[in-house]
Structures are given as C-alpha cells and as structure tokens.
N, CA, C and O atoms as CSV, one atom per row, in Angstrom:
chain,resi,resn,atom,element,x,y,z
A,1,UNK,N,N,-7.630,-13.932,-22.103
A,1,UNK,CA,C,-8.488,-15.052,-21.413
A,1,UNK,C,C,-9.970,-14.021,-21.371
A,1,UNK,O,O,-10.067,-12.931,-20.806
A,2,UNK,N,N,-10.686,-14.511,-21.893
A,2,UNK,CA,C,-12.284,-14.079,-21.842
A,2,UNK,C,C,-12.791,-14.384,-20.212
A,2,UNK,O,O,-12.460,-15.463,-19.721
A,3,UNK,N,N,-13.516,-13.510,-19.476
A,3,UNK,CA,C,-14.063,-13.549,-18.512
A,3,UNK,C,C,-15.667,-12.827,-18.287
A,3,UNK,O,O,-15.961,-11.754,-18.814
A,4,UNK,N,N,-16.388,-13.425,-17.629
A,4,UNK,CA,C,-17.468,-12.741,-17.142
A,4,UNK,C,C,-17.439,-12.084,-15.967
A,4,UNK,O,O,-17.193,-12.738,-14.953
A,5,UNK,N,N,-17.663,-10.785,-15.883
A,5,UNK,CA,C,-17.076,-9.943,-14.693
A,5,UNK,C,C,-18.563,-9.592,-14.268
A,5,UNK,O,O,-19.355,-9.130,-15.089
A,6,UNK,N,N,-18.869,-9.807,-13.080
A,6,UNK,CA,C,-19.946,-9.318,-12.448
A,6,UNK,C,C,-19.503,-8.315,-11.449
A,6,UNK,O,O,-18.587,-8.336,-10.626
A,7,UNK,N,N,-20.380,-7.453,-11.737
A,7,UNK,CA,C,-20.106,-5.957,-10.453
A,7,UNK,C,C,-21.403,-5.701,-9.800
A,7,UNK,O,O,-22.222,-4.895,-10.243
A,8,UNK,N,N,-21.593,-6.510,-8.580
A,8,UNK,CA,C,-22.734,-6.119,-7.577
A,8,UNK,C,C,-22.649,-4.850,-7.017
A,8,UNK,O,O,-21.632,-4.886,-6.324
A,9,UNK,N,N,-23.163,-3.726,-6.931
A,9,UNK,CA,C,-23.138,-2.331,-6.556
A,9,UNK,C,C,-23.427,-2.075,-5.145
A,9,UNK,O,O,-24.494,-2.638,-4.902
A,10,UNK,N,N,-23.029,-1.557,-4.222
A,10,UNK,CA,C,-23.490,-1.191,-2.982
A,10,UNK,C,C,-24.587,0.051,-3.152
A,10,UNK,O,O,-24.486,1.149,-3.698
A,11,UNK,N,N,-25.586,-0.549,-2.505
A,11,UNK,CA,C,-26.996,0.432,-2.657
A,11,UNK,C,C,-26.794,1.821,-2.256
A,11,UNK,O,O,-27.233,2.702,-2.995
A,12,UNK,N,N,-26.181,2.128,-1.171
A,12,UNK,CA,C,-25.913,3.340,-0.729
A,12,UNK,C,C,-24.842,3.865,-1.776
A,12,UNK,O,O,-25.121,4.942,-2.302
A,13,UNK,N,N,-23.815,3.334,-2.099
A,13,UNK,CA,C,-22.531,4.370,-2.768
A,13,UNK,C,C,-23.346,4.375,-4.555
A,13,UNK,O,O,-23.199,5.347,-5.295
A,14,UNK,N,N,-24.073,3.263,-4.929
A,14,UNK,CA,C,-24.527,3.669,-6.239
A,14,UNK,C,C,-26.100,4.758,-5.998
A,14,UNK,O,O,-26.461,5.346,-7.017
A,15,UNK,N,N,-26.725,4.924,-5.053
A,15,UNK,CA,C,-27.711,5.665,-4.907
A,15,UNK,C,C,-27.102,7.087,-4.948
A,15,UNK,O,O,-27.562,7.936,-5.712
A,16,UNK,N,N,-26.076,7.337,-4.129
A,16,UNK,CA,C,-24.924,8.655,-4.102
A,16,UNK,C,C,-24.541,8.809,-5.653
A,16,UNK,O,O,-24.753,9.879,-6.224
A,17,UNK,N,N,-24.054,7.872,-6.224
A,17,UNK,CA,C,-23.444,8.250,-7.876
A,17,UNK,C,C,-24.578,8.458,-8.630
A,17,UNK,O,O,-24.392,9.369,-9.437
A,18,UNK,N,N,-25.700,7.966,-8.688
A,18,UNK,CA,C,-26.862,8.436,-9.438
A,18,UNK,C,C,-27.292,9.709,-9.106
A,18,UNK,O,O,-28.009,10.327,-9.893
A,19,UNK,N,N,-26.929,10.217,-7.980
A,19,UNK,CA,C,-27.372,11.740,-7.624
A,19,UNK,C,C,-26.511,12.852,-8.621
A,19,UNK,O,O,-26.864,13.961,-9.022
A,20,UNK,N,N,-25.171,12.049,-8.863
A,20,UNK,CA,C,-24.435,12.957,-9.460
A,20,UNK,C,C,-24.693,13.355,-10.982
A,20,UNK,O,O,-24.650,12.471,-11.837
A,21,UNK,N,N,-24.957,14.669,-11.324
A,21,UNK,CA,C,-25.424,15.099,-12.811
A,21,UNK,C,C,-24.439,14.349,-13.757
A,21,UNK,O,O,-24.867,14.032,-14.866
A,22,UNK,N,N,-23.126,14.029,-13.410
A,22,UNK,CA,C,-22.113,13.555,-14.759
A,22,UNK,C,C,-22.207,12.065,-14.163
A,22,UNK,O,O,-21.105,11.517,-14.191
A,23,UNK,N,N,-23.151,11.327,-13.672
A,23,UNK,CA,C,-23.077,9.976,-13.703
A,23,UNK,C,C,-22.912,9.542,-14.975
A,23,UNK,O,O,-21.794,9.163,-15.324
A,24,UNK,N,N,-23.931,9.528,-15.818
A,24,UNK,CA,C,-23.840,8.926,-17.265
A,24,UNK,C,C,-22.370,8.881,-17.757
A,24,UNK,O,O,-21.744,7.837,-17.938
A,25,UNK,N,N,-21.917,10.074,-17.942
A,25,UNK,CA,C,-20.521,10.527,-18.095
A,25,UNK,C,C,-19.783,9.504,-17.767
A,25,UNK,O,O,-19.390,8.555,-18.445
A,26,UNK,N,N,-19.562,9.891,-16.202
A,26,UNK,CA,C,-18.536,8.906,-15.441
A,26,UNK,C,C,-18.582,7.434,-15.682
A,26,UNK,O,O,-17.554,6.814,-15.956
A,27,UNK,N,N,-20.006,6.734,-15.566
A,27,UNK,CA,C,-20.019,5.507,-16.034
A,27,UNK,C,C,-19.486,5.181,-17.721
A,27,UNK,O,O,-18.649,4.382,-18.139
A,28,UNK,N,N,-20.191,5.973,-18.299
A,28,UNK,CA,C,-19.521,5.849,-20.037
A,28,UNK,C,C,-17.936,5.991,-20.260
A,28,UNK,O,O,-17.383,5.616,-21.294
A,29,UNK,N,N,-17.209,6.628,-19.075
A,29,UNK,CA,C,-15.908,6.597,-19.184
A,29,UNK,C,C,-15.226,5.328,-18.473
A,29,UNK,O,O,-14.043,5.008,-18.589
A,30,UNK,N,N,-16.023,4.790,-17.856
A,30,UNK,CA,C,-15.328,3.347,-17.042
A,30,UNK,C,C,-15.685,2.222,-17.987
A,30,UNK,O,O,-14.933,1.248,-18.040
A,31,UNK,N,N,-16.932,2.285,-18.848
A,31,UNK,CA,C,-17.124,1.295,-19.615
A,31,UNK,C,C,-15.836,1.292,-20.691
A,31,UNK,O,O,-15.100,0.349,-20.983
A,32,UNK,N,N,-15.820,2.548,-21.134
A,32,UNK,CA,C,-15.145,2.545,-22.365
A,32,UNK,C,C,-13.506,2.168,-22.117
A,32,UNK,O,O,-12.783,1.877,-23.070
A,33,UNK,N,N,-13.047,2.207,-20.809
A,33,UNK,CA,C,-11.848,2.173,-20.520
A,33,UNK,C,C,-11.688,0.557,-20.206
A,33,UNK,O,O,-10.667,-0.098,-20.416
A,34,UNK,N,N,-12.692,0.158,-19.761
A,34,UNK,CA,C,-12.842,-1.682,-19.682
A,34,UNK,C,C,-13.048,-2.565,-21.210
A,34,UNK,O,O,-12.647,-3.690,-21.506
A,35,UNK,N,N,-13.602,-1.863,-21.781
A,35,UNK,CA,C,-14.064,-2.191,-23.356
A,35,UNK,C,C,-14.387,-3.811,-23.359
A,35,UNK,O,O,-13.711,-4.707,-23.866
A,36,UNK,N,N,-15.382,-3.887,-22.779
A,36,UNK,CA,C,-15.885,-5.421,-22.767
A,36,UNK,C,C,-16.321,-5.522,-24.096
A,36,UNK,O,O,-16.444,-4.569,-24.865
A,37,UNK,N,N,-16.583,-6.854,-24.381
A,37,UNK,CA,C,-17.288,-7.335,-25.547
A,37,UNK,C,C,-18.502,-6.956,-25.378
A,37,UNK,O,O,-18.940,-6.406,-26.389
A,38,UNK,N,N,-19.292,-7.023,-24.454
A,38,UNK,CA,C,-20.645,-6.667,-23.945
A,38,UNK,C,C,-21.147,-6.427,-22.499
A,38,UNK,O,O,-20.937,-7.164,-21.535
A,39,UNK,N,N,-21.813,-5.324,-22.513
A,39,UNK,CA,C,-22.589,-4.893,-21.299
A,39,UNK,C,C,-24.176,-4.861,-20.565
A,39,UNK,O,O,-25.127,-4.133,-20.851
A,40,UNK,N,N,-24.077,-5.855,-19.594
A,40,UNK,CA,C,-25.698,-5.949,-19.270
A,40,UNK,C,C,-25.566,-5.072,-17.873
A,40,UNK,O,O,-24.521,-4.900,-17.245
A,41,UNK,N,N,-26.721,-4.619,-17.576
A,41,UNK,CA,C,-27.277,-4.085,-16.382
A,41,UNK,C,C,-28.579,-4.689,-15.713
A,41,UNK,O,O,-29.633,-4.796,-16.339
A,42,UNK,N,N,-28.448,-5.019,-14.586
A,42,UNK,CA,C,-29.443,-5.954,-14.112
A,42,UNK,C,C,-29.626,-5.920,-12.681
A,42,UNK,O,O,-29.317,-4.838,-12.182
A,43,UNK,N,N,-30.067,-6.858,-11.833
A,43,UNK,CA,C,-30.415,-7.053,-10.528
A,43,UNK,C,C,-29.872,-8.163,-9.961
A,43,UNK,O,O,-30.165,-9.254,-10.449
A,44,UNK,N,N,-29.131,-8.102,-9.016
A,44,UNK,CA,C,-28.819,-9.300,-8.234
A,44,UNK,C,C,-28.837,-9.231,-6.724
A,44,UNK,O,O,-28.219,-8.390,-6.071
A,45,UNK,N,N,-29.637,-10.234,-6.203
A,45,UNK,CA,C,-29.995,-10.281,-5.037
A,45,UNK,C,C,-30.404,-8.652,-4.156
A,45,UNK,O,O,-30.082,-8.268,-3.031
A,46,UNK,N,N,-31.211,-8.004,-5.215
A,46,UNK,CA,C,-31.755,-6.682,-4.959
A,46,UNK,C,C,-30.807,-5.553,-5.174
A,46,UNK,O,O,-31.034,-4.391,-4.838
A,47,UNK,N,N,-29.917,-5.908,-5.655
A,47,UNK,CA,C,-28.700,-4.838,-5.968
A,47,UNK,C,C,-28.414,-4.387,-7.274
A,47,UNK,O,O,-28.315,-5.271,-8.125
A,48,UNK,N,N,-28.276,-3.343,-7.590
A,48,UNK,CA,C,-27.903,-2.865,-9.014
A,48,UNK,C,C,-26.628,-3.906,-9.364
A,48,UNK,O,O,-25.899,-4.331,-8.468
A,49,UNK,N,N,-26.516,-4.132,-10.267
A,49,UNK,CA,C,-25.532,-5.219,-11.094
A,49,UNK,C,C,-25.168,-4.645,-12.611
A,49,UNK,O,O,-25.895,-4.114,-13.450
A,50,UNK,N,N,-23.790,-4.956,-12.626
A,50,UNK,CA,C,-23.355,-4.639,-14.301
A,50,UNK,C,C,-22.569,-6.148,-14.416
A,50,UNK,O,O,-21.844,-6.660,-13.563
A,51,UNK,N,N,-22.945,-6.680,-15.725
A,51,UNK,CA,C,-22.482,-8.173,-16.355
A,51,UNK,C,C,-21.639,-7.543,-17.433
A,51,UNK,O,O,-22.172,-6.929,-18.357
A,52,UNK,N,N,-20.273,-7.689,-17.327
A,52,UNK,CA,C,-19.214,-7.311,-18.578
A,52,UNK,C,C,-18.505,-8.885,-19.083
A,52,UNK,O,O,-18.055,-9.768,-18.352
A,53,UNK,N,N,-18.588,-8.858,-20.467
A,53,UNK,CA,C,-17.560,-9.740,-20.761
A,53,UNK,C,C,-16.358,-8.861,-21.383
A,53,UNK,O,O,-16.388,-7.986,-22.248
A,54,UNK,N,N,-15.167,-9.463,-20.551
A,54,UNK,CA,C,-14.058,-8.769,-20.803
A,54,UNK,C,C,-12.956,-9.283,-20.860
A,54,UNK,O,O,-12.990,-10.157,-19.994
A,55,UNK,N,N,-11.575,-9.306,-21.536
A,55,UNK,CA,C,-10.359,-9.877,-21.919
A,55,UNK,C,C,-9.429,-9.750,-20.856
A,55,UNK,O,O,-9.388,-8.672,-20.262
A,56,UNK,N,N,-8.744,-10.592,-20.550
A,56,UNK,CA,C,-7.677,-10.189,-19.510
A,56,UNK,C,C,-6.542,-10.687,-20.229
A,56,UNK,O,O,-6.662,-11.849,-20.616
A,57,UNK,N,N,-5.347,-10.032,-20.537
A,57,UNK,CA,C,-4.292,-10.666,-20.965
A,57,UNK,C,C,-3.453,-11.210,-20.023
A,57,UNK,O,O,-2.638,-12.098,-20.279
A,58,UNK,N,N,-3.671,-10.563,-18.622
A,58,UNK,CA,C,-2.600,-10.658,-17.516
A,58,UNK,C,C,-3.385,-10.673,-16.101
A,58,UNK,O,O,-4.382,-10.016,-15.803
A,59,UNK,N,N,-2.714,-11.540,-15.359
A,59,UNK,CA,C,-3.516,-11.147,-14.004
A,59,UNK,C,C,-3.364,-9.912,-13.626
A,59,UNK,O,O,-4.374,-9.453,-13.092
A,60,UNK,N,N,-2.160,-8.948,-13.731
A,60,UNK,CA,C,-1.980,-7.687,-13.673
A,60,UNK,C,C,-2.798,-6.455,-14.256
A,60,UNK,O,O,-2.530,-5.264,-14.093
A,61,UNK,N,N,-4.080,-7.121,-15.124
A,61,UNK,CA,C,-4.848,-6.256,-15.596
A,61,UNK,C,C,-6.255,-6.271,-14.552
A,61,UNK,O,O,-7.244,-5.556,-14.709
A,62,UNK,N,N,-6.102,-7.019,-13.744
A,62,UNK,CA,C,-7.386,-7.004,-12.513
A,62,UNK,C,C,-7.478,-5.615,-12.165
A,62,UNK,O,O,-8.312,-4.877,-12.689
A,63,UNK,N,N,-6.741,-5.268,-11.392
A,63,UNK,CA,C,-6.683,-4.087,-10.658
A,63,UNK,C,C,-7.217,-2.729,-11.760
A,63,UNK,O,O,-8.264,-2.125,-11.527
A,64,UNK,N,N,-6.431,-2.430,-12.814
A,64,UNK,CA,C,-7.113,-1.457,-13.941
A,64,UNK,C,C,-8.377,-1.854,-14.089
A,64,UNK,O,O,-9.143,-0.909,-14.278
A,65,UNK,N,N,-9.024,-3.224,-14.066
A,65,UNK,CA,C,-10.153,-3.663,-14.324
A,65,UNK,C,C,-11.358,-3.265,-13.479
A,65,UNK,O,O,-12.501,-2.924,-13.783
A,66,UNK,N,N,-10.672,-3.434,-12.223
A,66,UNK,CA,C,-11.587,-3.596,-10.953
A,66,UNK,C,C,-11.698,-2.476,-9.904
A,66,UNK,O,O,-12.666,-2.280,-9.169
A,67,UNK,N,N,-10.543,-1.768,-9.950
A,67,UNK,CA,C,-10.538,-0.622,-8.827
A,67,UNK,C,C,-11.851,0.446,-9.199
A,67,UNK,O,O,-12.800,0.692,-8.455
A,68,UNK,N,N,-11.617,0.975,-10.519
A,68,UNK,CA,C,-12.754,2.024,-10.814
A,68,UNK,C,C,-14.362,1.715,-9.926
A,68,UNK,O,O,-15.056,2.504,-9.285
A,69,UNK,N,N,-14.527,0.455,-10.176
A,69,UNK,CA,C,-16.070,0.109,-9.651
A,69,UNK,C,C,-15.719,-0.297,-8.128
A,69,UNK,O,O,-16.707,-0.447,-7.409
A,70,UNK,N,N,-14.572,-0.479,-7.588
A,70,UNK,CA,C,-14.787,-0.506,-6.047
A,70,UNK,C,C,-14.613,0.855,-5.527
A,70,UNK,O,O,-14.948,0.886,-4.343
A,71,UNK,N,N,-14.214,1.993,-5.968
A,71,UNK,CA,C,-13.911,3.214,-5.484
A,71,UNK,C,C,-15.121,3.705,-5.748
A,71,UNK,O,O,-15.622,4.301,-4.794
A,72,UNK,N,N,-15.792,3.654,-6.771
A,72,UNK,CA,C,-17.109,4.351,-6.962
A,72,UNK,C,C,-18.112,3.603,-6.804
A,72,UNK,O,O,-19.172,4.224,-6.720
A,73,UNK,N,N,-18.189,2.376,-6.723
A,73,UNK,CA,C,-19.537,1.750,-5.946
A,73,UNK,C,C,-19.395,0.953,-4.873
A,73,UNK,O,O,-20.310,0.206,-4.525
A,74,UNK,N,N,-18.290,1.017,-4.258
A,74,UNK,CA,C,-17.814,-0.481,-3.345
A,74,UNK,C,C,-18.641,-1.492,-3.543
A,74,UNK,O,O,-19.568,-1.889,-2.838
A,75,UNK,N,N,-18.140,-1.978,-4.805
A,75,UNK,CA,C,-18.349,-3.095,-5.746
A,75,UNK,C,C,-18.034,-4.263,-4.887
A,75,UNK,O,O,-17.135,-4.114,-4.059
A,76,UNK,N,N,-18.869,-5.823,-4.995
A,76,UNK,CA,C,-18.622,-6.914,-4.735
A,76,UNK,C,C,-18.254,-7.330,-6.559
A,76,UNK,O,O,-19.109,-7.097,-7.414
A,77,UNK,N,N,-17.115,-7.849,-6.864
A,77,UNK,CA,C,-16.787,-8.088,-8.110
A,77,UNK,C,C,-16.229,-9.744,-8.171
A,77,UNK,O,O,-15.330,-10.158,-7.438
A,78,UNK,N,N,-16.966,-10.609,-9.213
A,78,UNK,CA,C,-16.596,-11.753,-9.239
A,78,UNK,C,C,-16.020,-11.945,-10.604
A,78,UNK,O,O,-16.744,-11.520,-11.504
A,79,UNK,N,N,-14.878,-12.491,-10.975
A,79,UNK,CA,C,-14.450,-12.871,-12.766
A,79,UNK,C,C,-14.847,-14.368,-12.623
A,79,UNK,O,O,-14.757,-15.167,-11.691
A,80,UNK,N,N,-15.261,-14.438,-13.733
A,80,UNK,CA,C,-15.605,-15.995,-13.953
A,80,UNK,C,C,-15.105,-16.475,-15.637
A,80,UNK,O,O,-15.747,-16.041,-16.594
A,81,UNK,N,N,-13.965,-17.355,-15.830
A,81,UNK,CA,C,-13.679,-17.647,-16.897
A,81,UNK,C,C,-14.903,-17.972,-17.615
A,81,UNK,O,O,-15.931,-18.451,-17.134
A,82,UNK,N,N,-14.683,-17.675,-18.747
A,82,UNK,CA,C,-16.067,-17.947,-19.997
A,82,UNK,C,C,-15.419,-18.180,-21.165
A,82,UNK,O,O,-14.354,-17.611,-21.407
A,83,UNK,N,N,-16.062,-19.156,-22.131
A,83,UNK,CA,C,-16.012,-19.241,-23.481
A,83,UNK,C,C,-17.112,-19.295,-24.338
A,83,UNK,O,O,-18.197,-19.777,-24.012
A,84,UNK,N,N,-16.838,-18.774,-25.511
A,84,UNK,CA,C,-17.886,-18.808,-26.732
A,84,UNK,C,C,-18.070,-20.329,-27.129
A,84,UNK,O,O,-17.702,-21.313,-26.487
A,85,UNK,N,N,-18.649,-20.285,-28.197
A,85,UNK,CA,C,-19.106,-21.627,-28.710
A,85,UNK,C,C,-17.707,-22.142,-29.343
A,85,UNK,O,O,-17.342,-23.311,-29.220
A,86,UNK,N,N,-17.054,-21.282,-29.944
A,86,UNK,CA,C,-15.795,-21.943,-30.750
A,86,UNK,C,C,-14.691,-22.375,-29.887
A,86,UNK,O,O,-13.972,-23.369,-29.985
A,87,UNK,N,N,-14.703,-21.213,-28.822
A,87,UNK,CA,C,-13.446,-22.218,-27.724
A,87,UNK,C,C,-14.047,-23.515,-26.857
A,87,UNK,O,O,-13.282,-24.113,-26.101
A,88,UNK,N,N,-15.555,-23.965,-27.003
A,88,UNK,CA,C,-15.886,-24.950,-26.358
A,88,UNK,C,C,-15.462,-26.083,-27.438
A,88,UNK,O,O,-15.155,-27.215,-27.066
A,89,UNK,N,N,-15.465,-25.735,-28.673
A,89,UNK,CA,C,-15.451,-26.694,-29.853
A,89,UNK,C,C,-13.902,-27.273,-29.922
A,89,UNK,O,O,-13.556,-28.448,-30.047
A,90,UNK,N,N,-12.975,-25.948,-29.789
A,90,UNK,CA,C,-11.369,-26.580,-29.659
A,90,UNK,C,C,-11.246,-27.483,-28.586
A,90,UNK,O,O,-10.486,-28.451,-28.632
A,91,UNK,N,N,-12.157,-27.135,-27.356
A,91,UNK,CA,C,-11.980,-27.992,-26.178
A,91,UNK,C,C,-12.154,-29.533,-26.367
A,91,UNK,O,O,-11.729,-30.425,-25.632
A,92,UNK,N,N,-12.886,-29.642,-27.536
A,92,UNK,CA,C,-13.463,-30.806,-27.508
A,92,UNK,C,C,-12.648,-31.988,-27.604
A,92,UNK,O,O,-13.266,-32.910,-27.072
A,93,UNK,N,N,-11.517,-32.377,-28.053
A,93,UNK,CA,C,-11.015,-33.395,-27.719
A,93,UNK,C,C,-10.029,-33.645,-26.482
A,93,UNK,O,O,-9.537,-34.742,-26.219
A,94,UNK,N,N,-9.798,-32.389,-25.717
A,94,UNK,CA,C,-9.510,-32.608,-23.952
A,94,UNK,C,C,-10.465,-32.913,-23.215
A,94,UNK,O,O,-10.317,-33.553,-22.174
A,95,UNK,N,N,-11.842,-32.399,-23.755
A,95,UNK,CA,C,-12.861,-33.033,-22.816
A,95,UNK,C,C,-13.004,-34.565,-23.132
A,95,UNK,O,O,-12.925,-35.352,-22.189
A,96,UNK,N,N,-13.193,-34.997,-24.309
A,96,UNK,CA,C,-13.264,-36.354,-24.923
A,96,UNK,C,C,-12.133,-37.290,-24.106
A,96,UNK,O,O,-12.251,-38.494,-23.880
A,97,UNK,N,N,-11.037,-36.452,-23.732
A,97,UNK,CA,C,-9.752,-37.657,-23.174
A,97,UNK,C,C,-10.186,-37.471,-21.766
A,97,UNK,O,O,-9.902,-38.530,-21.206
A,98,UNK,N,N,-10.709,-36.691,-20.945
A,98,UNK,CA,C,-11.087,-36.560,-19.670
A,98,UNK,C,C,-12.231,-37.294,-19.424
A,98,UNK,O,O,-12.282,-37.893,-18.350
A,99,UNK,N,N,-13.276,-37.385,-20.286
A,99,UNK,CA,C,-13.959,-38.574,-20.326
A,99,UNK,C,C,-13.619,-39.912,-20.257
A,99,UNK,O,O,-13.872,-40.728,-19.371
A,100,UNK,N,N,-12.974,-40.051,-21.366
A,100,UNK,CA,C,-12.515,-41.408,-21.363
A,100,UNK,C,C,-11.807,-41.925,-19.949
A,100,UNK,O,O,-12.114,-42.919,-19.290
A,101,UNK,N,N,-10.862,-41.037,-19.710
A,101,UNK,CA,C,-10.054,-41.446,-18.598
A,101,UNK,C,C,-10.640,-41.411,-17.356
A,101,UNK,O,O,-10.145,-42.252,-16.605
A,102,UNK,N,N,-11.723,-40.587,-16.743
A,102,UNK,CA,C,-12.245,-40.485,-15.438
A,102,UNK,C,C,-13.610,-40.640,-15.570
A,102,UNK,O,O,-14.038,-40.477,-14.428
A,103,UNK,N,N,-14.535,-40.859,-16.304
A,103,UNK,CA,C,-15.826,-41.122,-16.465
A,103,UNK,C,C,-16.211,-42.448,-16.330
A,103,UNK,O,O,-15.702,-43.258,-17.104
A,104,UNK,N,N,-16.875,-42.766,-15.641
A,104,UNK,CA,C,-17.642,-44.020,-15.226
A,104,UNK,C,C,-18.620,-44.460,-15.415
A,104,UNK,O,O,-18.925,-45.533,-14.895
C-alpha cells in the first residue's frame, strides 16, 4: 500500500549529521534502502523535513523504513495512506455507494 512518509528531523541531530563529511553518502544509502517512488526535501514548522512516497507490503515494514531516520535524526515520522489518480478511479464505485447511503 502506498503511503506519504513525512520525516521531520530534529534541528540538533540534523545539524550534527550535516557536519559529517560522509553525510551525502549516508543519506543516499538510507534513500536507496527506502526505495521511495519520489523524495522531496523541504521545511516543516521551521525544521528540516523529507517527504517520501513509499510502498508498504506489511506493517512489519515500518521498522525497516522508520528506524534509520529515528536513529540518525531523532525524527518525528508520520505515515499517511495515499492514492494516485488511478486508485481514486478504482474507488469511485465505493465512494458512490457511501454517498448514496450516508450523504444527506
């Protein structure tokens, strides 16, 4: 299942990590292991933040995906289920059923 993964990094831990001359290589390794569909880097509430679209086959994937960011950056991590347009189109009949049954 596809999720939006938001990784908000502790300023102190991220600052320390960025001082490491191997930071780029380590981050690349973390992203390579994560295998996201896409990766964006931005700010959230004044802190460094990364947004990834990842696929999880099982809840047991969560530690493999989240632990590196917790250890490296003391990150706050959120997972939000996400759909692409094709998924939304497939869900159309179920949305119509719910609307017919519950919307007033």
